[in-house]
N, C-alpha and C positions, 0 to 999 in steps of 0.2 A: 502494495501499498504506502503510494506517495502522496505527500503533503506539500502544497505551494508555502509558505513563508514567507516576507517582506522584512530583505533589510537594505539595512543608505548602501547610498553608496558605496561607501568611505568604507562601513564594515565588507562589502564586496569586494576590493579595492584587498584590501586588509589580506580577503580568504585568497583572492587568486596571487596573493604575493607568497604565501601562505604553504602553495601549493607543493608540493618532491618531486613532480611530473605534473608536463604537461596536462596529463588527460586521467592528474587529479577531481575526483567529483567535488561537491562541496560536500557534500553531505561526510562522501572521505576524512575531508578536513576538519569540518567540523567535529565524528566521532574521534581521531586524535585527538584534536583538543579538550576532548572531553577527557578519553581514557587522563589521556597525562595528569591532569589535576585535580582527579576524584578519587580519594585514597578511603575504597572499602574499612579498612579495619575501623571500631569504634574503639576509643578512647579508654581507659579504665578507669574504676573510679577516684584509684589515688592518680591519678592526672587530673580529673575533673578538679578533685579538692585542690591540684596542684593548680592550674593554672584563674581556677577566682581565687584560689590566696595572692598567687599577680595578684591580678585585679583589683581588690584590693585594697593592697599594698599603692597601684596603682594612683586608686583614688583616696589613700591617706597621701596622694605624694611624695609615697618616700621612691624618690627614680634617683638616678647618678644620669653623669651627659655621656654621650659618648667621652668628652675628653677627658673625665674622667677616671673610666672607669675605662680606656687607653692607662693613663699614667697612674690606677694598681693594678694592671698588671702586668706596669712596667715596657708596651707596644706600641712604639717612636711613630 
């Protein structure tokens, strides 16, 4: 079954530029993009708790700049 979709010319041009070979269809390009961007592995409860803890630290303003992190790690 085929479905027609509308995309802006800019999007069509970007899809065209992403072709691996000249005869690659837009469907194949979109499928490839979805495949590389989708991770079907669920996050563990522990990971979800760690993420929420990190968000809370950001909300509380407990962050440092990239420059400060580099200094702490001794990176130039």
